[in-house]
MDAnalysis code that builds the backbone (N, CA, C; Angstrom):
import MDAnalysis as mda
import numpy as np

u = mda.Universe.empty(618, n_residues=206, atom_resindex=np.repeat(np.arange(206), 3), trajectory=True)
u.add_TopologyAttr("name", ["N", "CA", "C"] * 206)
u.add_TopologyAttr("resid", np.arange(1, 207))
u.add_TopologyAttr("resname", ["MET", "GLN", "TYR", "ASP", "LEU", "PRO", "LEU", "SER", "ARG", "ILE", "PRO", "LEU", "GLY", "ALA", "TYR", "LEU", "THR", "LEU", "LEU", "LYS", "ALA", "GLN", "THR", "LEU", "LEU", "PRO", "SER", "ARG", "GLY", "ILE", "LEU", "ARG", "GLN", "ALA", "ILE", "GLU", "GLU", "ARG", "PHE", "ALA", "ILE", "LEU", "GLN", "ALA", "SER", "GLY", "ILE", "SER", "ASN", "LEU", "ALA", "GLN", "LEU", "ARG", "GLU", "CYS", "LEU", "SER", "THR", "PRO", "LEU", "LYS", "THR", "ALA", "ARG", "LEU", "ALA", "ALA", "GLN", "THR", "GLY", "ILE", "PRO", "GLU", "ALA", "TYR", "LEU", "LEU", "MET", "LEU", "ARG", "ARG", "GLU", "SER", "GLY", "THR", "PHE", "VAL", "GLN", "LYS", "PRO", "VAL", "GLN", "LEU", "ALA", "ALA", "PHE", "PRO", "GLY", "LEU", "ASP", "PRO", "VAL", "LEU", "GLY", "LYS", "GLN", "LEU", "ALA", "ALA", "ALA", "GLY", "ILE", "LYS", "THR", "SER", "LYS", "GLU", "TYR", "TYR", "GLU", "THR", "GLN", "ALA", "PRO", "ALA", "GLY", "ILE", "LEU", "TYR", "CYS", "LEU", "CYS", "ASP", "LEU", "VAL", "ARG", "ILE", "ASN", "GLY", "VAL", "GLY", "PRO", "ALA", "ALA", "ALA", "VAL", "ALA", "PHE", "TYR", "GLU", "ALA", "GLY", "TYR", "ARG", "SER", "THR", "ALA", "ALA", "VAL", "ALA", "ALA", "ALA", "GLU", "ALA", "THR", "THR", "MET", "LEU", "ALA", "LYS", "VAL", "ASN", "ALA", "VAL", "ASN", "ARG", "GLU", "LYS", "GLN", "TYR", "TYR", "ARG", "ALA", "THR", "LEU", "GLY", "VAL", "LYS", "ASP", "MET", "GLN", "LEU", "CYS", "ILE", "ASP", "PHE", "ALA", "LYS", "GLY", "LEU", "GLN", "ALA", "TYR", "ALA", "SER"])
u.atoms.positions = np.array([
    [-3.535, -15.750, -0.159],
    [-3.572, -14.511, -0.480],
    [-1.640, -14.583, -0.304],
    [-0.661, -13.913, -0.873],
    [0.652, -13.801, -0.146],
    [0.391, -12.043, 0.918],
    [1.416, -11.798, 1.108],
    [1.002, -10.402, 2.326],
    [1.355, -9.500, 0.848],
    [2.693, -9.592, 0.281],
    [3.363, -8.425, -0.607],
    [2.622, -8.231, -1.776],
    [2.357, -7.576, -2.714],
    [1.822, -7.568, -3.963],
    [3.018, -7.811, -4.859],
    [2.521, -8.737, -5.650],
    [3.990, -9.095, -6.456],
    [3.707, -8.425, -7.750],
    [4.657, -7.518, -7.729],
    [4.909, -6.766, -8.918],
    [5.111, -7.266, -10.430],
    [5.273, -8.269, -10.255],
    [6.209, -8.828, -11.317],
    [4.872, -9.441, -12.199],
    [3.851, -9.330, -11.468],
    [2.364, -9.832, -11.842],
    [1.676, -8.662, -12.447],
    [1.810, -7.138, -12.276],
    [1.390, -6.290, -12.409],
    [1.739, -5.562, -13.848],
    [1.156, -5.522, -15.413],
    [1.777, -5.370, -15.754],
    [1.919, -3.593, -16.329],
    [2.515, -3.417, -16.854],
    [2.825, -1.814, -16.693],
    [1.581, -1.189, -17.182],
    [0.765, -1.595, -18.298],
    [-0.043, -1.031, -19.032],
    [-1.515, -1.204, -17.435],
    [-1.598, -2.142, -16.632],
    [-2.355, -2.200, -15.592],
    [-2.095, -1.494, -14.664],
    [-0.513, -0.981, -14.425],
    [-0.016, 0.279, -13.418],
    [-0.700, 1.522, -13.501],
    [-0.795, 1.965, -15.270],
    [-1.053, 3.045, -15.540],
    [-2.306, 3.212, -15.065],
    [-3.093, 2.414, -15.490],
    [-4.706, 2.607, -15.338],
    [-5.024, 2.835, -14.020],
    [-4.173, 1.402, -13.053],
    [-4.455, 2.237, -11.248],
    [-3.747, 3.459, -11.214],
    [-2.618, 4.045, -11.722],
    [-2.496, 5.292, -11.708],
    [-2.977, 6.613, -11.894],
    [-3.653, 5.894, -13.129],
    [-4.665, 7.057, -13.757],
    [-5.954, 7.295, -12.710],
    [-6.426, 6.375, -12.404],
    [-7.570, 6.096, -11.281],
    [-7.467, 6.554, -9.940],
    [-6.370, 6.454, -9.261],
    [-5.706, 6.992, -8.009],
    [-5.700, 8.185, -7.580],
    [-6.310, 8.493, -6.822],
    [-6.649, 9.951, -5.916],
    [-5.123, 10.102, -5.591],
    [-3.960, 11.116, -6.265],
    [-2.441, 10.923, -6.222],
    [-2.570, 12.429, -5.326],
    [-1.423, 12.429, -4.086],
    [-1.490, 13.316, -3.190],
    [-1.033, 14.768, -4.398],
    [-1.358, 16.346, -4.098],
    [-0.963, 17.131, -4.842],
    [0.475, 17.220, -5.141],
    [1.542, 16.933, -4.338],
    [2.789, 17.303, -4.659],
    [3.367, 15.888, -5.926],
    [2.049, 14.680, -6.195],
    [2.869, 14.395, -7.330],
    [1.810, 13.690, -7.931],
    [1.027, 15.155, -8.707],
    [0.587, 15.673, -9.633],
    [1.290, 15.343, -11.142],
    [2.462, 15.785, -10.967],
    [2.958, 15.730, -12.262],
    [2.940, 14.397, -12.842],
    [2.914, 13.526, -12.310],
    [2.837, 12.087, -12.809],
    [1.639, 12.206, -13.500],
    [0.843, 13.058, -13.508],
    [-0.054, 12.844, -14.593],
    [0.114, 13.764, -16.024],
    [0.736, 14.595, -16.105],
    [1.934, 15.399, -17.397],
    [1.844, 13.799, -18.167],
    [1.333, 14.472, -19.500],
    [1.806, 13.818, -20.670],
    [1.587, 11.577, -20.285],
    [0.958, 11.507, -19.355],
    [1.035, 9.900, -18.924],
    [1.080, 9.425, -19.619],
    [0.473, 9.197, -20.532],
    [-0.235, 7.754, -21.745],
    [1.313, 7.829, -22.437],
    [1.757, 8.820, -23.274],
    [2.633, 8.935, -23.707],
    [4.069, 8.440, -23.361],
    [4.059, 8.823, -21.736],
    [5.244, 8.302, -21.049],
    [5.585, 7.176, -20.904],
    [4.328, 6.576, -20.331],
    [4.482, 5.169, -20.053],
    [4.364, 4.552, -21.698],
    [3.929, 4.505, -22.594],
    [3.858, 4.435, -24.088],
    [5.455, 4.061, -24.472],
    [6.791, 5.214, -24.297],
    [7.611, 4.973, -24.458],
    [8.538, 3.763, -23.106],
    [7.975, 4.071, -22.056],
    [8.448, 3.154, -21.202],
    [8.570, 1.578, -21.615],
    [7.083, 1.165, -22.096],
    [6.554, -0.042, -22.223],
    [7.874, -0.276, -23.469],
    [7.976, 0.593, -24.556],
    [8.838, 0.322, -25.676],
    [10.021, 0.106, -25.809],
    [10.474, 0.656, -24.686],
    [12.152, 0.535, -23.684],
    [12.387, -0.998, -23.247],
    [11.453, -1.608, -23.065],
    [11.499, -3.321, -22.711],
    [10.277, -3.001, -21.182],
    [10.009, -2.496, -20.638],
    [9.429, -2.282, -19.807],
    [8.159, -2.855, -19.317],
    [7.820, -4.089, -19.118],
    [6.351, -4.416, -19.326],
    [5.854, -4.766, -18.041],
    [6.751, -4.677, -16.717],
    [5.700, -4.868, -15.473],
    [6.213, -3.922, -14.415],
    [5.251, -4.006, -13.197],
    [5.855, -3.129, -12.044],
    [6.945, -3.424, -11.458],
    [7.595, -5.095, -11.400],
    [8.703, -5.330, -10.992],
    [10.023, -4.674, -11.931],
    [9.874, -4.469, -13.500],
    [11.312, -4.274, -14.201],
    [11.179, -2.700, -14.041],
    [10.178, -2.011, -13.963],
    [9.621, -0.541, -13.463],
    [10.919, 0.041, -12.497],
    [10.626, -1.084, -11.091],
    [11.034, -0.374, -9.836],
    [12.601, -1.023, -9.990],
    [12.982, -1.699, -10.964],
    [14.276, -2.080, -10.728],
    [14.690, -1.535, -11.507],
    [14.422, -0.504, -12.520],
    [14.934, 0.548, -13.623],
    [15.140, 1.736, -13.245],
    [14.436, 1.751, -11.908],
    [14.209, 3.229, -11.067],
    [14.761, 3.149, -9.264],
    [15.407, 2.051, -9.514],
    [15.901, 1.366, -8.049],
    [17.363, 2.684, -7.589],
    [17.920, 2.917, -8.332],
    [18.960, 3.972, -7.630],
    [18.903, 5.026, -8.594],
    [19.612, 6.362, -8.112],
    [19.963, 7.427, -8.886],
    [20.342, 7.164, -10.078],
    [21.524, 6.629, -10.078],
    [22.357, 6.610, -11.397],
    [21.450, 5.521, -12.445],
    [20.855, 4.665, -12.081],
    [19.498, 3.866, -13.114],
    [18.478, 5.034, -13.904],
    [17.843, 5.314, -12.414],
    [16.664, 6.433, -12.900],
    [16.989, 7.510, -14.259],
    [18.354, 7.821, -13.806],
    [19.058, 9.174, -15.028],
    [19.261, 7.947, -16.012],
    [19.913, 7.256, -16.050],
    [20.009, 5.913, -17.181],
    [18.572, 6.278, -18.086],
    [17.858, 6.023, -17.272],
    [16.282, 5.467, -17.968],
    [15.955, 7.097, -18.670],
    [15.886, 8.369, -17.711],
    [15.825, 9.302, -18.350],
    [16.682, 9.744, -19.529],
    [17.906, 9.624, -19.765],
    [18.471, 9.817, -21.065],
    [18.061, 8.735, -22.098],
    [17.722, 7.572, -21.691],
    [17.480, 6.596, -23.293],
    [15.959, 6.457, -23.480],
    [14.972, 7.258, -22.465],
    [13.862, 7.451, -22.882],
    [13.926, 9.440, -23.342],
    [13.967, 10.032, -23.225],
    [14.025, 11.226, -22.975],
    [12.833, 11.851, -22.237],
    [12.593, 10.890, -21.146],
    [11.249, 11.426, -19.905],
    [12.080, 12.038, -18.990],
    [11.654, 13.266, -18.751],
    [12.474, 14.020, -17.716],
    [12.182, 13.181, -16.241],
    [13.959, 13.352, -15.638],
    [14.595, 12.560, -14.858],
    [13.466, 13.017, -13.600],
    [12.932, 14.380, -13.553],
    [12.171, 14.868, -12.194],
    [10.991, 13.847, -12.314],
    [11.102, 13.305, -13.436],
    [9.172, 13.001, -13.400],
    [9.346, 11.264, -13.504],
    [10.614, 11.138, -13.532],
    [10.847, 9.520, -12.955],
    [11.087, 9.288, -11.122],
    [12.109, 10.530, -11.395],
    [11.615, 10.399, -9.749],
    [10.981, 10.308, -8.561],
    [9.981, 10.849, -9.100],
    [8.592, 10.625, -8.538],
    [8.105, 9.817, -8.761],
    [7.636, 9.263, -9.917],
    [7.509, 7.912, -10.127],
    [7.735, 6.774, -9.483],
    [9.248, 7.026, -9.257],
    [10.054, 6.087, -8.096],
    [8.799, 5.829, -6.661],
    [8.811, 7.419, -6.164],
    [8.528, 7.077, -5.380],
    [7.050, 6.974, -5.010],
    [6.166, 6.831, -6.496],
    [4.710, 6.560, -6.029],
    [5.020, 4.923, -6.393],
    [5.311, 4.674, -7.068],
    [5.510, 2.852, -7.381],
    [6.266, 2.343, -5.658],
    [7.034, 3.075, -5.428],
    [7.431, 2.775, -4.183],
    [6.434, 2.335, -2.921],
    [5.428, 3.164, -3.052],
    [3.966, 2.874, -2.648],
    [3.523, 1.511, -2.533],
    [3.623, 0.330, -3.086],
    [3.243, -1.123, -3.428],
    [4.323, -2.062, -2.713],
    [5.078, -0.764, -1.881],
    [5.861, -1.965, -1.240],
    [6.276, -1.300, 0.173],
    [5.163, -2.427, 0.897],
    [5.251, -2.024, 2.267],
    [5.912, -3.070, 3.392],
    [6.242, -2.121, 4.265],
    [7.132, -2.671, 4.892],
    [6.447, -3.782, 6.080],
    [6.492, -4.921, 6.917],
    [5.812, -5.176, 7.523],
    [6.192, -4.626, 8.971],
    [4.635, -5.044, 9.585],
    [5.012, -4.239, 11.170],
    [4.967, -4.879, 12.059],
    [5.760, -4.766, 13.360],
    [6.296, -5.446, 14.323],
    [5.178, -5.891, 15.614],
    [4.505, -7.104, 15.650],
    [3.555, -7.175, 16.156],
    [3.054, -6.494, 17.306],
    [4.436, -6.211, 18.107],
    [4.115, -5.694, 19.487],
    [3.531, -4.022, 19.484],
    [4.050, -3.920, 18.359],
    [3.338, -2.215, 17.757],
    [1.786, -2.401, 17.895],
    [0.867, -3.551, 17.745],
    [-0.492, -3.227, 17.680],
    [-0.913, -2.693, 18.915],
    [-1.778, -1.995, 19.354],
    [-2.137, -1.393, 20.608],
    [-3.127, -2.293, 21.182],
    [-3.182, -3.030, 21.950],
    [-3.781, -3.591, 22.361],
    [-3.252, -5.236, 22.991],
    [-2.312, -5.549, 22.057],
    [-1.732, -7.024, 21.872],
    [-1.875, -7.374, 22.818],
    [-2.274, -8.876, 23.840],
    [-1.599, -9.584, 24.618],
    [0.115, -9.744, 24.667],
    [0.506, -9.065, 25.890],
    [1.789, -9.758, 25.693],
    [2.645, -11.067, 25.659],
    [1.586, -11.713, 26.342],
    [1.707, -13.474, 26.783],
    [1.782, -13.596, 25.409],
    [0.596, -13.564, 24.516],
    [0.951, -14.207, 22.913],
    [1.679, -13.577, 22.242],
    [2.377, -12.398, 22.379],
    [3.204, -11.271, 22.024],
    [4.534, -12.773, 22.407],
    [4.812, -12.683, 23.652],
    [5.501, -13.691, 23.837],
    [5.453, -15.003, 22.880],
    [4.890, -15.405, 23.392],
    [4.631, -16.833, 22.782],
    [4.806, -17.131, 20.954],
    [4.642, -16.045, 20.218],
    [4.967, -16.185, 18.939],
    [6.206, -15.127, 18.086],
    [6.580, -14.667, 19.433],
    [8.276, -14.230, 19.032],
    [8.718, -15.597, 19.431],
    [8.255, -16.053, 20.429],
    [9.139, -17.631, 20.600],
    [9.281, -18.578, 19.468],
    [8.204, -18.610, 18.679],
    [7.995, -19.465, 17.275],
    [8.489, -18.763, 16.009],
    [9.485, -17.414, 17.102],
    [9.802, -16.935, 15.891],
    [8.766, -16.073, 14.025],
    [7.922, -15.665, 15.335],
    [6.788, -14.977, 14.527],
    [6.964, -13.500, 15.130],
    [7.306, -12.398, 14.614],
    [7.447, -11.224, 14.938],
    [6.881, -9.788, 14.142],
    [6.475, -10.202, 13.166],
    [5.844, -9.671, 11.983],
    [4.397, -9.968, 11.398],
    [4.058, -8.294, 10.920],
    [2.654, -9.145, 10.364],
    [3.011, -9.749, 9.044],
    [3.755, -9.659, 8.287],
    [4.295, -10.200, 7.134],
    [4.143, -12.025, 7.689],
    [5.148, -12.398, 9.014],
    [5.216, -13.391, 9.460],
    [3.662, -14.103, 9.515],
    [3.191, -13.256, 10.244],
    [1.670, -13.987, 11.110],
    [0.889, -14.271, 10.142],
    [0.826, -13.327, 9.184],
    [0.021, -13.249, 7.840],
    [-0.043, -14.782, 7.055],
    [1.561, -14.741, 6.920],
    [1.782, -15.816, 5.838],
    [1.942, -17.810, 6.798],
    [1.275, -17.511, 8.245],
    [1.627, -18.930, 8.597],
    [0.841, -19.016, 9.512],
    [0.044, -18.131, 9.775],
    [-1.456, -18.634, 10.899],
    [-2.939, -18.278, 10.028],
    [-3.905, -19.528, 10.513],
    [-4.733, -19.359, 10.174],
    [-5.693, -18.253, 9.817],
    [-6.393, -17.882, 8.696],
    [-7.033, -16.636, 8.504],
    [-8.299, -16.351, 9.545],
    [-8.226, -16.330, 10.633],
    [-9.336, -15.898, 11.723],
    [-8.374, -15.442, 12.719],
    [-9.268, -14.390, 13.590],
    [-9.082, -13.789, 14.658],
    [-8.707, -12.330, 14.176],
    [-8.128, -11.617, 15.100],
    [-8.714, -10.113, 15.742],
    [-6.884, -9.690, 15.105],
    [-6.560, -10.529, 15.549],
    [-4.983, -10.030, 14.666],
    [-4.528, -10.482, 13.634],
    [-4.940, -11.897, 12.941],
    [-5.361, -12.105, 11.713],
    [-5.296, -10.652, 10.465],
    [-6.531, -10.184, 10.968],
    [-7.503, -8.780, 10.525],
    [-6.231, -7.700, 10.763],
    [-5.704, -7.852, 11.573],
    [-4.864, -6.796, 11.826],
    [-3.969, -6.652, 10.778],
    [-3.609, -7.710, 10.981],
    [-1.955, -7.947, 9.962],
    [-2.504, -8.200, 8.188],
    [-3.491, -8.139, 8.207],
    [-3.862, -7.974, 6.908],
    [-4.202, -6.533, 6.415],
    [-4.857, -6.037, 7.196],
    [-5.043, -4.542, 6.981],
    [-3.754, -3.758, 6.825],
    [-2.998, -4.225, 7.585],
    [-1.359, -3.503, 7.364],
    [-0.726, -3.482, 6.407],
    [-0.945, -4.059, 5.578],
    [-0.737, -4.332, 4.060],
    [-1.572, -3.361, 2.891],
    [-2.055, -2.410, 3.386],
    [-2.455, -1.203, 2.994],
    [-1.219, 0.082, 3.029],
    [-0.805, 0.212, 1.930],
    [-0.201, 1.666, 2.409],
    [-0.564, 2.425, 2.935],
    [0.154, 2.804, 4.268],
    [-0.136, 4.217, 4.731],
    [-0.979, 3.906, 6.126],
    [-1.446, 2.479, 6.416],
    [-1.779, 1.978, 7.440],
    [-1.065, 1.025, 8.271],
    [-0.910, 2.305, 9.739],
    [0.224, 1.519, 10.500],
    [-0.770, 1.287, 11.552],
    [-0.240, 0.578, 12.406],
    [-0.832, -0.800, 13.405],
    [-2.183, 0.002, 14.633],
    [-1.841, 1.263, 14.552],
    [-3.036, 2.173, 15.345],
    [-3.909, 2.285, 14.340],
    [-3.904, 2.760, 13.138],
    [-4.606, 2.717, 12.079],
    [-5.669, 1.498, 11.587],
    [-4.752, 0.479, 11.886],
    [-5.607, -0.254, 11.621],
    [-6.382, -1.347, 12.738],
    [-6.003, -0.925, 13.908],
    [-7.030, -1.030, 14.584],
    [-8.561, -0.213, 15.121],
    [-7.967, 1.066, 14.391],
    [-9.423, 2.048, 14.338],
    [-10.561, 2.041, 12.856],
    [-9.557, 0.782, 11.953],
    [-10.146, 0.195, 10.638],
    [-10.862, -0.796, 11.708],
    [-10.416, -1.961, 11.670],
    [-11.228, -2.924, 12.564],
    [-12.132, -2.667, 13.309],
    [-12.097, -2.072, 13.742],
    [-13.309, -1.546, 15.210],
    [-14.541, -0.616, 14.327],
    [-14.086, 0.077, 13.156],
    [-15.049, 0.806, 12.514],
    [-15.817, -0.219, 11.450],
    [-15.355, -1.524, 11.315],
    [-15.728, -2.440, 11.070],
    [-15.332, -2.863, 9.580],
    [-14.460, -1.840, 9.723],
    [-13.381, -2.499, 7.929],
    [-12.171, -3.273, 8.639],
    [-13.301, -5.186, 8.470],
    [-11.869, -5.897, 9.167],
    [-10.978, -6.582, 8.046],
    [-10.712, -6.333, 7.143],
    [-9.998, -6.657, 5.926],
    [-9.737, -6.284, 4.587],
    [-8.632, -6.581, 4.061],
    [-8.675, -5.392, 2.565],
    [-9.318, -5.758, 1.545],
    [-10.330, -6.666, 1.489],
    [-11.518, -6.763, 1.179],
    [-12.668, -5.130, 1.145],
    [-12.741, -5.488, 3.027],
    [-13.855, -4.639, 3.134],
    [-13.563, -3.301, 3.213],
    [-11.998, -3.194, 3.014],
    [-11.423, -1.531, 2.947],
    [-11.625, -1.562, 1.032],
    [-11.390, -2.612, 0.312],
    [-11.381, -2.496, -1.177],
    [-13.200, -2.215, -1.417],
    [-13.773, -2.649, -0.694],
    [-15.349, -2.580, -1.089],
    [-15.946, -1.019, -0.424],
    [-15.417, -0.220, 0.022],
    [-15.802, 1.060, 1.327],
    [-15.419, 1.972, 0.209],
    [-16.695, 2.840, 0.539],
    [-16.943, 4.439, -0.198],
    [-16.153, 5.365, 0.837],
    [-15.424, 5.959, 0.250],
    [-14.357, 6.667, 1.668],
    [-14.753, 7.870, 2.316],
    [-16.545, 8.892, 1.821],
    [-16.448, 9.217, 3.185],
    [-17.441, 8.560, 4.259],
    [-18.204, 7.471, 3.863],
    [-18.561, 6.812, 4.975],
    [-17.705, 6.324, 6.017],
    [-16.552, 5.244, 5.299],
    [-15.356, 4.783, 5.643],
    [-14.439, 6.088, 6.420],
    [-14.669, 7.221, 6.264],
    [-13.783, 8.350, 6.787],
    [-14.344, 8.526, 8.330],
    [-16.105, 8.677, 8.423],
    [-16.964, 9.361, 9.242],
    [-16.382, 8.023, 10.094],
    [-16.968, 7.027, 9.840],
    [-16.591, 5.290, 10.858],
    [-15.082, 5.574, 11.519],
    [-14.298, 5.933, 10.957],
    [-12.695, 5.546, 11.293],
    [-12.845, 6.726, 12.211],
    [-13.376, 7.737, 11.627],
    [-12.934, 9.025, 12.608],
    [-13.738, 9.075, 13.732],
    [-15.088, 8.342, 13.895],
    [-16.000, 7.981, 14.764],
    [-15.313, 7.442, 16.273],
    [-14.266, 6.499, 15.608],
    [-13.736, 5.159, 16.814],
    [-12.591, 5.696, 17.261],
    [-11.908, 7.010, 16.449],
    [-10.569, 7.263, 17.058],
    [-10.845, 9.148, 17.941],
    [-12.292, 8.882, 17.678],
    [-12.016, 10.328, 18.537],
    [-12.301, 9.517, 20.121],
    [-13.542, 8.622, 20.436],
    [-13.331, 8.099, 21.471],
    [-12.161, 7.343, 21.883],
    [-11.618, 6.410, 20.524],
    [-10.623, 6.235, 21.300],
    [-8.935, 6.370, 21.709],
    [-8.786, 7.490, 20.419],
    [-7.768, 8.216, 20.791],
    [-6.330, 7.271, 19.980],
    [-6.466, 6.858, 19.099],
    [-5.543, 5.678, 19.153],
    [-4.349, 6.265, 18.052],
    [-4.747, 7.372, 17.241],
    [-3.558, 8.168, 17.036],
    [-3.867, 9.679, 16.836],
    [-2.843, 10.909, 16.092],
    [-3.396, 12.110, 16.344],
    [-3.462, 12.819, 14.958],
    [-3.238, 12.053, 13.759],
    [-3.292, 12.650, 12.413],
    [-4.928, 12.791, 12.349],
    [-4.707, 14.091, 11.963],
    [-6.613, 14.253, 11.373],
    [-6.206, 13.713, 9.417],
    [-7.081, 12.403, 9.209],
    [-7.089, 11.779, 8.253],
    [-8.199, 12.624, 7.305],
    [-8.375, 12.834, 6.059],
    [-9.637, 13.637, 4.994],
    [-9.638, 12.210, 3.883],
    [-10.837, 12.628, 3.673],
    [-11.718, 11.663, 2.125],
    [-10.134, 11.068, 1.497],
    [-9.441, 12.163, 0.914],
    [-7.900, 11.676, -0.050],
    [-7.498, 10.265, 0.885],
    [-7.438, 10.295, 2.480],
    [-6.906, 9.544, 2.584],
    [-7.467, 7.677, 2.800],
    [-8.465, 7.955, 3.080],
    [-9.479, 6.822, 3.008],
    [-9.690, 6.619, 1.059],
    [-9.348, 7.369, 0.178],
    [-9.451, 7.105, -0.745],
    [-8.227, 5.879, -1.409],
    [-7.070, 7.010, -0.724],
    [-5.425, 6.508, -1.278],
    [-5.565, 4.528, -0.156],
    [-6.395, 4.510, 0.562],
    [-6.189, 3.388, 0.943],
    [-7.122, 2.347, 0.689],
    [-8.441, 2.896, 0.040],
    [-9.133, 2.209, -0.755],
    [-8.591, 1.986, -2.179],
    [-7.980, 2.663, -2.974],
    [-7.560, 2.098, -3.970],
    [-6.403, 1.122, -4.078],
    [-5.715, 1.351, -2.891],
    [-4.513, 0.316, -2.393],
    [-4.846, -1.038, -2.156],
    [-6.009, -1.199, -1.498],
    [-6.817, -2.609, -1.067],
    [-7.387, -2.741, -2.211],
    [-8.029, -2.424, -3.343],
    [-8.295, -2.953, -4.862],
    [-7.366, -3.753, -5.406],
    [-5.807, -2.987, -5.460],
    [-4.838, -3.507, -5.858],
    [-4.300, -4.515, -5.237],
    [-4.665, -4.656, -3.976],
    [-4.406, -6.214, -3.254],
    [-5.002, -7.210, -3.761],
    [-6.879, -6.594, -3.545],
    [-7.709, -7.772, -3.978],
    [-7.180, -8.485, -5.351],
    [-6.860, -7.563, -5.885],
    [-6.616, -7.689, -7.552],
    [-5.450, -8.912, -8.141],
    [-4.344, -8.220, -7.551],
    [-2.954, -9.396, -7.830],
    [-2.117, -9.775, -6.453],
    [-2.701, -9.765, -5.171],
    [-2.001, -10.691, -4.411],
    [-2.665, -11.935, -3.974],
    [-3.215, -12.391, -5.245],
    [-4.024, -14.039, -5.018],
    [-3.030, -15.095, -4.742],
])
């Protein structure tokens, strides 16, 4: 399984389905407005997958051009640009994982392996570090949260994808209360966002 989601493999219709099922942040609620109609217009304009959509929204000039071409409000497209950007997750520096053996970190760095992406794509799928590198593929999951997820029993994106948000939240919060890995207060919606993204990884990043 590759580290990044292959956006060209996600048809625009499939992204629409994912977007409709997703628990959106309140600030992005605008995306539900006339969503079927607007995605039909995008598809009719020649955009067939998520990679093409991202390209058409990649700069303010391109976004303005697409708005003029399709009649879709520019504010809507700008929000769609932000939301679709959650499918592009930046690799994490291995040194950022709490508790990483510094000797191992130096050995990996000497071998040219410094990020979660490099480790995930070159090492055998076994061990705690591999699990953590898998978990940070989920949008919004940083190195500290990945450790909390792991210790709560969610040791892969597959496990997160199969989770129930309320149960997962309780387990992760219990770990963080004891270990204090991060200060943020997570809620059920945060867990559901992670679950939704993990489902996308399972479906397309194979």
